[in-house]
C-alpha positions as CSV (number, residue, x, y, z in Angstrom):
1,M,0.1,0.2,0.0
2,T,1.3,3.2,-0.6
3,T,1.3,6.4,1.2
4,G,0.8,9.0,-1.2
5,I,1.7,10.3,-4.6
6,N,5.1,10.9,-5.2
7,Y,4.4,14.3,-7.6
8,G,8.5,14.9,-7.8
9,S,9.2,11.6,-9.3
10,L,6.3,11.9,-11.3
11,M,7.2,15.5,-12.4
12,H,11.2,14.0,-13.1
13,Q,9.5,11.0,-15.4
14,A,7.7,13.3,-17.6
15,M,10.4,15.8,-18.1
16,R,12.5,13.7,-19.2
17,G,10.1,12.1,-22.0
18,L,10.2,15.7,-22.7
19,I,13.5,15.5,-23.3
20,R,13.9,12.5,-24.8
21,T,11.0,13.6,-27.0
22,V,12.8,17.1,-28.3
23,L,15.6,14.6,-28.9
24,E,13.4,12.7,-30.9
25,D,12.6,15.2,-33.1
26,V,16.0,16.7,-33.8
27,Q,17.6,12.9,-34.7
28,K,14.4,12.7,-37.7
29,D,14.6,16.8,-38.4
30,G,17.5,18.4,-37.3
31,L,17.4,21.1,-35.2
32,P,14.9,23.7,-36.5
33,G,16.2,27.5,-36.6
34,D,18.2,28.8,-34.1
35,H,17.5,26.2,-31.5
36,H,20.4,24.6,-29.6
37,F,20.9,22.9,-26.6
38,F,22.9,23.0,-23.5
39,I,23.1,19.7,-21.6
40,T,24.6,19.3,-18.5
41,F,25.1,15.7,-16.8
42,D,26.6,13.7,-13.8
43,T,29.8,12.5,-15.8
44,G,30.1,9.9,-12.7
45,H,26.9,8.4,-13.7
46,P,27.3,4.7,-13.8
47,D,25.9,4.6,-17.3
48,V,27.3,7.9,-18.7
49,E,30.0,6.4,-21.8
50,I,32.7,9.2,-22.2
51,A,36.0,8.9,-23.1
52,D,38.2,8.6,-20.4
53,W,39.8,12.2,-20.6
54,L,36.9,13.6,-20.4
55,S,36.0,11.9,-17.6
56,D,39.3,12.7,-15.7
57,R,38.8,16.5,-16.7
58,Y,35.1,16.7,-15.8
59,P,34.5,14.0,-12.4
60,G,31.6,15.9,-11.3
61,E,29.5,17.1,-13.7
62,M,30.2,18.7,-17.7
63,T,28.1,20.5,-20.4
64,V,27.9,20.2,-23.8
65,V,26.5,22.2,-26.5
66,M,24.2,20.8,-29.5
67,Q,24.3,23.9,-31.7
68,H,26.7,23.9,-34.6
69,W,27.7,20.7,-35.6
70,F,27.3,17.4,-34.2
71,D,26.9,14.0,-35.6
72,K,25.4,10.3,-35.0
73,L,22.5,11.4,-32.5
74,E,20.7,8.4,-31.4
75,V,17.4,8.4,-28.7
76,A,16.7,5.5,-26.7
77,E,14.6,4.9,-24.3
78,D,17.0,5.5,-21.7
79,G,19.3,8.1,-23.2
80,F,21.2,9.2,-25.8
81,A,24.1,8.9,-27.5
82,V,25.7,12.0,-29.5
83,T,29.1,12.3,-31.5
84,L,30.7,15.7,-30.6
85,N,33.6,17.5,-31.7
86,F,36.2,18.9,-28.7
87,G,38.7,20.7,-29.8
88,D,38.7,19.3,-33.4
89,A,38.7,15.9,-31.7
90,P,35.5,13.9,-32.5
91,E,34.6,11.9,-29.2
92,R,31.4,9.4,-29.0
93,L,28.9,10.2,-25.7
94,Y,26.2,8.1,-23.8
95,I,24.0,10.2,-21.7
96,P,21.4,8.4,-20.1
97,F,18.3,10.3,-18.9
98,D,18.8,10.0,-15.9
99,A,22.0,11.9,-15.9
100,V,20.8,14.6,-17.2
101,L,21.0,17.6,-14.5
102,T,20.0,20.5,-16.8
103,F,18.7,20.8,-20.6
104,V,18.1,24.7,-21.6
105,D,17.3,26.0,-25.1
106,P,18.4,29.5,-24.7
107,S,17.2,30.3,-28.3
108,V,13.5,30.4,-26.4
109,E,14.5,30.9,-22.6
110,F,13.5,26.9,-22.1
111,G,15.2,25.0,-19.4
112,L,14.5,22.6,-17.1
113,R,16.6,21.9,-13.8
114,F,16.8,18.2,-12.0
115,E,17.3,18.3,-8.3
116,S,18.1,16.2,-5.3
117,M,19.1,16.1,-1.9
118,E,22.4,14.4,-1.2
119,G,22.0,10.9,-0.4
120,E,18.2,11.0,-1.4
121,E,16.0,9.9,-4.0
122,I,15.3,12.7,-6.4
123,E,11.7,14.6,-5.7
124,E,11.8,18.3,-7.1
125,G,12.2,19.5,-10.7
126,A,11.5,22.6,-11.9
127,L,11.3,25.1,-14.5
128,V,14.0,26.7,-14.9
129,P,15.6,30.4,-17.2
130,A,19.1,28.9,-17.3
131,A,21.3,26.5,-15.8
132,R,23.6,27.5,-12.9
133,P,26.9,28.7,-14.2
134,L,29.9,26.8,-14.9
135,E,32.8,27.0,-12.8
136,D,35.3,28.5,-15.1
137,P,33.9,28.6,-19.0
138,K,37.1,29.0,-20.4
139,D,38.2,25.5,-19.2
140,Q,35.7,23.7,-20.8
141,P,36.2,22.2,-24.1
142,K,35.3,23.2,-27.1
143,A,32.0,21.3,-28.4
144,T,30.2,22.0,-31.4
145,G,26.8,20.9,-32.3
146,G,24.4,21.7,-34.7
147,E,24.7,20.8,-38.5
148,P,26.8,17.8,-40.1
149,A,30.5,18.6,-40.2
150,Q,31.7,20.8,-43.0
151,A,34.5,22.7,-44.6
152,G,34.5,26.4,-42.2
153,R,32.6,25.0,-39.6
154,K,32.3,27.6,-36.9
155,D,33.1,25.6,-33.4
156,A,31.2,26.4,-30.6
157,E,32.3,26.6,-26.7
158,V,30.7,25.4,-23.6
159,V,30.1,28.5,-21.9
160,S,28.0,30.1,-18.8
161,L,24.7,30.0,-19.3
162,D,24.7,33.4,-17.2
163,T,25.2,35.1,-20.8
164,F,21.8,34.4,-21.6
165,R,20.2,35.6,-18.7
166,K,18.4,39.0,-18.3
């Protein structure tokens, strides 16, 4: 017998489903207009798959950008895989939806943040205008996203989201 409705857990499931649906649409049709994503995830999550040098450099969390160049986006029920460019070095990443901490599309001022208390299950989900700032944006790797690789492509840097706050 249950003692109550766990609205926090249900909200998180719904928000992760929204992210999955958005990424499925991008997988099928590409990024429309000026849309682009800043995705922060827990690099220590047991199901995250990233290069050792990335997990060594970012042992807690990492923010990637899907904007100008990304390749082979594959969305599954529990997560997504994508190849991003880190300083002209393409790297394949697998990010489970449970590892996502923030999902932001600054082109339309939309953001989701998944909050939890240490040692407790995630209980609350909140709509937010942007993710919390990175410690030092210049130390972040260059990650590009958007169009397929082509000559003269523009690299995008992983940046602090404070830039997009009003």
